[in-house]
BALUMLO-261845 format. One record per residue: x, z, y of N, C-alpha, C in turn. Coordinates in steps of 0.05 Angstrom, whole numbers, padded with zeros to 5 digits, always signed. Atoms other than C-alpha are relative to their C-alpha. Layout:
BEGIN
XZYXZYXZY;...
END
This chain:
BEGIN
+00012-00003+00027-00524+00345+00143+00004-00026-00016;-00002+00022+00017-00513+00300+00084-00025-00001-00019;+00022+00003+00018-00574+00274+00047+00010-00010-00027;-00008+00009+00027-00572+00257-00027+00007-00030+00001;-00009+00028-00003-00532+00191-00030-00008-00017-00024;+00003+00019+00022-00547+00129-00070+00027-00011-00008;-00027+00010+00006-00474+00111-00066+00021+00018+00014;-00022-00013-00013-00407+00142-00050+00025-00018-00004;-00024+00016+00002-00344+00103-00034+00025+00016+00003;-00025-00014-00002-00272+00124-00041+00023-00018+00007;-00026+00012-00004-00205+00105-00014+00018+00007-00024;-00017-00005+00023-00147+00105-00064+00024+00017+00007;-00026-00014-00006-00078+00124-00037-00005+00023+00019;+00003-00023-00017-00077+00194-00009-00027+00014-00001;+00026-00012+00004-00149+00207-00028-00005+00007-00029;+00004-00004+00029-00158+00199-00103+00027+00004-00014;-00026+00001+00014-00085+00187-00122+00024+00005+00018;-00026-00005-00014-00017+00213-00100+00019-00023-00008;-00015+00024+00006+00022+00148-00095+00026-00002+00016;-00021+00003-00020+00074+00161-00041+00028-00003-00013;-00027+00001+00012+00134+00172-00087+00006-00028-00012;-00005+00026+00011+00125+00106-00123+00001-00022+00021;-00001+00019-00022+00112+00068-00059+00028+00002+00014;-00026-00004-00012+00175+00098-00029+00023-00011-00017;-00020+00011+00019+00215+00080-00091+00001-00030+00002;+00001+00029-00002+00192+00008-00087+00011-00010+00027;-00009+00007-00027+00205+00005-00012+00030+00002+00002;-00029-00004-00002+00275+00034-00017+00016-00019-00019;-00013+00020+00018+00293-00011-00076+00001-00027+00014;+00001+00025-00016+00272-00070-00032+00021+00001+00022;-00020-00002-00022+00314-00045+00026+00029-00001-00011;-00027+00000+00012+00374-00033-00020+00008-00029-00008;-00005+00028+00007+00368-00106-00042+00013-00014+00024;-00011+00012-00025+00383-00124+00030+00022+00017+00013;-00022-00017-00008+00438-00072+00035-00008+00018+00024;+00009-00019-00020+00396-00026+00079-00004+00027-00013;+00002-00026+00012+00394+00049+00068-00029+00009-00005;+00027-00012+00007+00336+00090+00039-00013+00012+00025;+00016-00014-00020+00281+00118+00082-00013+00024-00013;+00010-00025+00012+00259+00190+00070-00030-00002-00007;+00028+00000+00009+00194+00202+00033-00019+00009+00021;+00018-00011-00021+00164+00243+00090-00007-00021+00020;+00006+00021-00019+00170+00183+00136-00017-00022-00012;+00015+00021+00014+00145+00133+00085-00030+00008-00002;+00028-00010+00002+00082+00176+00077-00016-00007+00025;+00014+00005-00025+00066+00165+00150-00006-00030+00004;+00003+00029-00002+00068+00089+00139-00021-00011-00020;+00018+00009+00021+00020+00085+00080-00029-00003+00010;+00028+00004-00006-00050+00057+00087-00008-00026+00012;+00006+00025-00014-00045-00010+00121+00010-00025-00016;-00008+00022+00017-00020-00053+00063+00030-00004-00001;-00029+00004+00005+00048-00079+00039+00013-00015+00023;-00013+00016-00022+00060-00128+00096+00007+00019+00023;-00005-00019-00021+00053-00073+00148+00022+00020-00007;-00020-00019+00010+00095-00025+00106+00028-00012+00003;-00025+00014-00002+00151-00076+00102+00009-00003+00029;-00006+00003-00028+00148-00089+00177+00010+00026+00012;-00008-00026-00011+00152-00015+00193+00028+00008-00009;-00027-00007+00011+00213-00006+00148+00022-00016+00013;-00020+00017-00012+00250-00065+00177+00003+00006+00030;-00001-00008-00028+00232-00044+00248+00016+00026+00003;-00014-00026+00000+00258+00026+00232+00031-00005-00001;-00028+00007+00003+00325-00006+00214+00009-00020+00022;-00006+00019-00022+00322-00051+00276+00010-00027-00011;-00009+00025+00013+00328-00111+00230-00019-00023+00007;+00016+00024-00007+00304-00179+00255+00009-00024-00016;-00011+00023+00014+00344-00223+00208-00013-00006-00027;+00012+00004+00026+00309-00213+00142-00028-00013+00002;+00026+00013+00002+00250-00258+00125-00020+00020-00009;+00019-00022+00006+00192-00209+00126-00020-00007-00021;+00018+00009+00021+00146-00250+00083+00014+00002-00027;-00015-00001+00025+00200-00255+00030+00005+00029-00008;-00004-00029+00006+00215-00180+00035-00026+00013-00010;+00026-00010+00009+00141-00165+00027-00006-00008-00029;+00004+00010+00028+00137-00208-00036+00017+00015-00019;-00019-00015+00017+00198-00172-00064-00011+00028-00004;+00011-00027+00001+00167-00104-00048-00023+00000-00020;+00024+00001+00017+00102-00124-00083+00008-00003-00030;-00010+00004+00028+00140-00148-00145+00012+00026-00012;-00013-00025+00009+00181-00084-00150-00021+00021-00004;+00021-00020+00002+00120-00041-00138-00018-00005-00024;+00016+00007+00023+00082-00078-00192+00012+00012-00025;-00014-00010+00023+00134-00053-00241+00001+00031-00001;-00003-00030-00001+00134+00020-00217-00025+00014+00010;+00024-00011-00012+00063+00031-00194-00011+00024-00015;+00009-00023+00016+00050+00080-00251+00023+00019-00007;-00024-00015+00006+00119+00111-00250-00004+00030+00002;+00005-00029-00003+00098+00179-00223-00027+00006+00014;+00025-00004-00014+00031+00169-00188-00020+00015-00017;+00018-00017+00015-00022+00219-00208-00025+00006+00017;+00025-00007-00013-00094+00239-00192+00003+00027+00014;+00001-00026-00014-00105+00293-00141-00019+00018-00015;+00016-00020+00013-00139+00357-00163-00030-00007+00001;+00029+00004+00004-00210+00347-00190-00010-00028+00007;+00008+00027-00006-00210+00273-00175-00018-00011-00023;+00015+00012+00023-00233+00252-00245-00026+00014-00005;+00025-00015+00005-00284+00308-00254-00020-00005+00021;+00019+00006-00022-00315+00293-00186-00013-00027-00005;+00011+00027+00006-00323+00219-00204-00020+00002-00023;+00017-00003+00024-00353+00239-00271-00027+00013+00008;+00024-00014-00008-00402+00287-00238-00018-00017+00017;+00016+00018-00017-00425+00235-00187-00014-00021-00018;+00012+00019+00018-00437+00185-00243-00022+00012-00016;+00021-00014+00015-00476+00236-00282-00026+00004+00016;+00023-00002-00018-00521+00243-00222-00012-00027+00008;+00010+00027-00004-00534+00168-00223+00006-00011+00028;-00009+00010-00026-00497+00157-00157+00020-00022-00005;-00018+00022+00004-00462+00090-00153+00026+00005+00015;-00027-00005-00011-00388+00090-00138+00015-00025+00007;-00016+00023-00009-00345+00042-00099+00028+00009+00006;-00028-00005-00008-00270+00039-00091+00006-00022+00021;-00007+00019-00021-00250+00007-00025+00028+00007+00011;-00028-00007-00006-00175+00004-00014+00015-00024+00013;-00017+00020-00012-00122-00033+00026+00024-00006-00018;-00021+00005+00020-00080-00037-00037-00007-00027-00014;+00005+00026+00014-00071-00105-00072-00014+00004-00027;+00015-00001+00024-00114-00120-00132+00018+00007-00025;-00017-00004+00024-00057-00123-00183+00010+00029-00001;-00010-00028+00000-00029-00055-00162-00023+00019-00005;+00023-00017+00002-00098-00024-00157-00009+00002-00029;+00010+00000+00027-00121-00045-00226+00020+00012-00020;-00019-00013+00017-00056-00025-00260-00001+00031+00002;+00001-00029-00005-00061+00044-00229-00026+00012-00011;+00026-00011+00009-00135+00054-00244-00001+00000-00031;+00000+00001+00029-00126+00033-00317+00019+00021-00011;-00019-00020+00009-00065+00078-00325-00012+00028+00002;+00012-00026-00005-00104+00137-00297-00027+00003-00013;+00026+00000+00015-00166+00119-00338-00024+00006+00017;+00024-00003-00017-00215+00116-00280-00012-00026+00009;+00010+00026-00009-00226+00041-00271-00029-00004-00006;+00027+00005+00008-00291+00040-00309-00021+00018+00014;+00019-00018-00014-00321+00095-00266-00012-00013+00025;+00009+00013-00025-00330+00048-00207-00019-00024-00006;+00019+00022+00002-00389+00001-00199+00011-00025+00014;-00013+00022-00014-00348-00042-00152+00027+00009+00011;-00027-00005-00011-00276-00047-00130+00007-00022+00019;-00008+00019-00021-00255-00081-00065+00028+00007+00009;-00029-00004-00006-00180-00089-00052+00008-00015+00025;-00010+00012-00024-00137-00114+00005-00002-00030-00001;+00000+00029+00003-00136-00185-00022-00026-00011-00012;+00026+00009+00010-00209-00188-00045-00014-00018+00020;+00014+00014-00021-00235-00212+00022+00020-00009+00022;-00017+00010-00022-00208-00244+00086+00007+00023+00019;-00005-00023-00018-00211-00176+00122+00002+00025-00017;-00002-00026+00013-00193-00105+00103-00005+00022+00020;+00005-00022-00018-00204-00036+00131+00021+00001+00022;+00025-00013-00008-00216-00016+00186-00023-00019+00006;+00023+00018-00003-00259-00078+00189-00022+00009-00020;+00022-00010+00018-00328-00060+00159-00006-00018-00024;+00007+00019+00021-00330-00122+00114+00004+00011-00029;-00003-00011+00027-00301-00087+00052-00021+00020-00008;+00021-00020+00006-00351-00030+00056-00027-00014-00002;+00025+00016+00001-00409-00078+00071-00002-00014-00027;+00000+00015+00025-00389-00120+00011-00005+00017-00024;+00003-00017+00023-00383-00063-00038-00028+00011-00002;+00027-00010+00000-00450-00034-00017-00020-00021-00008;+00018+00023+00007-00484-00102-00023+00001-00005-00030;-00003+00005+00029-00456-00112-00093-00015+00021-00016;+00014-00021+00014-00486-00045-00113-00029+00001+00006;+00028+00001-00008-00553-00064-00083-00009+00026+00014;+00007-00024-00015-00552-00004-00037+00000-00006+00030;-00001+00002-00029-00560+00007+00038+00023+00017+00010;-00024-00014-00009-00498+00027+00077-00006+00028+00011;+00006-00026-00012-00533+00084+00113-00009+00021-00021;+00010-00019+00021-00555+00115+00046+00023+00012-00016;-00023-00012+00013-00485+00136+00026+00022+00008+00019;-00023-00007-00017-00417+00158+00052+00026-00008-00013;-00026+00008+00009-00344+00141+00047+00019+00023+00002;-00020-00021+00001-00287+00188+00028+00028-00011+00002;-00027+00011-00004-00217+00175+00055+00019+00022+00010;-00020-00019-00009-00155+00207+00084+00012-00006+00027;-00013+00009-00025-00139+00170+00148-00019-00009+00022;+00015+00011-00023-00161+00146+00216-00011-00028-00007;+00008+00027+00009-00165+00077+00184-00027+00002-00015;+00025-00004+00016-00219+00103+00136-00023+00009+00017;+00021-00009-00019-00257+00138+00191-00011-00024+00016;+00007+00023-00016-00257+00074+00232-00017-00020-00017;+00014+00018+00017-00280+00032+00173-00029+00009-00004;+00027-00011+00004-00339+00078+00160-00017-00001+00025;+00014+00002-00026-00358+00082+00233-00009-00029+00006;+00006+00028-00005-00355+00007+00239-00022-00011-00018;+00020+00009+00019-00398-00001+00177-00027+00014+00005;+00025-00014-00005-00449+00051+00200-00008+00021-00020;+00006-00022+00019-00442+00105+00147+00016+00025+00007;-00015-00025-00004-00418+00177+00146+00026-00001-00014;-00027+00001+00012-00347+00192+00129+00010+00029-00004;-00012-00026+00007-00313+00251+00094+00030-00005-00004;-00029+00004+00004-00238+00260+00096+00012+00025-00014;-00016-00022+00011-00189+00301+00055+00022+00007+00020;-00020-00009-00019-00138+00342+00092+00029-00001-00011;-00027+00000+00013-00079+00328+00045+00012-00028-00001;-00008+00028+00004-00072+00252+00052+00022-00009+00018;-00022+00014-00014-00028+00202+00089-00009-00010+00027;+00011+00009-00026-00057+00200+00159+00021-00004+00021;-00021+00008-00019+00005+00172+00192+00013+00024+00014;-00013-00024-00011+00031+00243+00203-00017+00016+00020;+00018-00014-00020-00029+00265+00246-00021+00016-00014;+00022-00015+00011-00081+00318+00233-00026-00017-00001;+00024+00017+00003-00144+00284+00206-00023+00009+00018;+00022-00011-00017-00188+00329+00250-00002-00016+00026;+00001+00015-00025-00168+00286+00310-00017-00025-00003;+00016+00024+00004-00206+00228+00279-00030+00006-00001;+00027-00009-00001-00270+00269+00279-00018-00012-00021;+00018+00008+00021-00299+00254+00211-00024+00018-00001;+00024-00017+00001-00367+00282+00192+00005+00025-00016;-00008-00024+00016-00334+00331+00143+00029-00003-00009;-00027+00000+00010-00264+00351+00122+00001+00019-00024;-00001-00016+00025-00250+00377+00052+00030+00003-00008;-00027-00005+00010-00188+00405+00018+00002-00006-00030;+00001+00006+00028-00209+00388-00053-00023-00019-00005;+00021+00020+00005-00249+00329-00080-00025+00012-00012;+00024-00013+00011-00296+00376-00116-00020+00008+00022;+00017-00008-00022-00323+00395-00048-00020-00023+00008;+00019+00022-00005-00356+00326-00044-00027+00006-00010;+00025-00006+00013-00409+00351-00091-00017+00020+00015;+00014-00021-00015-00427+00410-00047-00012-00010+00026;+00010+00011-00025-00442+00365+00012-00029-00006-00001;+00029+00007+00002-00510+00346-00014-00015+00014-00023;+00014-00015+00021-00525+00391-00074-00007+00028+00009;
END
């Protein structure tokens, strides 16, 4: 059972926003710079969720490349992605209306993502949802990121709430682990980027197919 929350937190990629195509475009443009071939979108989707450094590592490992400077390649990826972050990314069904409904019910909203601040803010502003969040914690906001509980702890503290009085909505095992580590309930969508695995294996407290179902959990 879900009690009426004082706060609800959200992941970004694969939960609120469909970003895989733009991420894949930036990744493949980076690889092409080093004369490496493209990687299919379906595979890139399974790599999303752990930040740009890990994404770059997975792509270079896939090509069995050990010669390219990975820190340099990551910086190039981030620069390219900064220019294409709003190229085709779009909100998932009922994302905006769900956020609006939660705000109307005086529930505080947090965005906790492993995406860099510059990319996150550009995307949120383009999609016109940035002002809906009471706090935004990104990959480079703190020294640790999900699945460490620090980002969730920090966002809840900023909102002057208690972690057990709300829940987190995500799409991956990473999100489930972050919520479990923080001590709050977790809801997952079944359409996200969970590294190619069924999200049910991660045993969240609830699984939804549309973000509007968040409202029915406690109303």
